[in-house]
N, C-alpha and C positions, 0 to 999 in steps of 0.2 A: 431354141426356146420354143416350147409348146403354147399355142393361142388357139382360140376357137375359130373354126371355119365358120365364115358368114354364109356359106352356101349349103352345107350339110349338118353344121352344128357339132361335127366331130373334131378331134385333134388335128390342128395344122402345125406346120413348122415355120418359124420365123428364122430366117437366116442369121447367123452370128453378126453380119455386118448391117442388119436390119434392112436389107435391100429387096428381099423377095419372101412372100409368103405362099406356102405349097401345102396342098392337102393330098394325102395318098389315097383317101377314100373316094373322093369325087373328082380328082384331078384339078382342083382349083389351084391356079397359078397366076399371082398377080404382084406388081411392086408393092412395097409397103405403103408408099404414098397413095397409090390407088386404092389399097386396101382399106386405109383410113377414111377415104372419102366414100368408099362402097358402104362399110358398115355404118357411117354417119348418116348417109341418106336412107339406109335400110331400116335403123333403129333410131327413133327421135332422142332416145336418152343419150346417144353419142353425138348429137349435132354440135355441142358446143366445141368439140375437139377440132372442127374444121377451122376454127380461128387460128390455130397454129399453122395452117397451111394456106391462109390468105396473104395478100399483099400487105403493103405498108399500112399502119394504123395511125399514121401521123396526123394530127390535126382532129383526131376523134378522141372522145371522152368516155369513160366508163360509165358515167352516169352517176346518179345519187343513189343512196339506200332505197330512199322512198320510190324511185323509178324501177328499182328492181323487184319490188313486192308485187 
């Protein structure tokens, strides 16, 4: 699968088993989990995806709509 390389913005390849991201243009090579963290820290618009990689959210609430505004 083709995805955007966070280092050079060219096309990178995500392995079929979603384990590795590699870019032939700049030699970027990283596990998919690390890639997700990398882009989330690099670009604020992706920071919400880090929630998928955090530990348990047991005991936490999502808040009300008023708190989300």
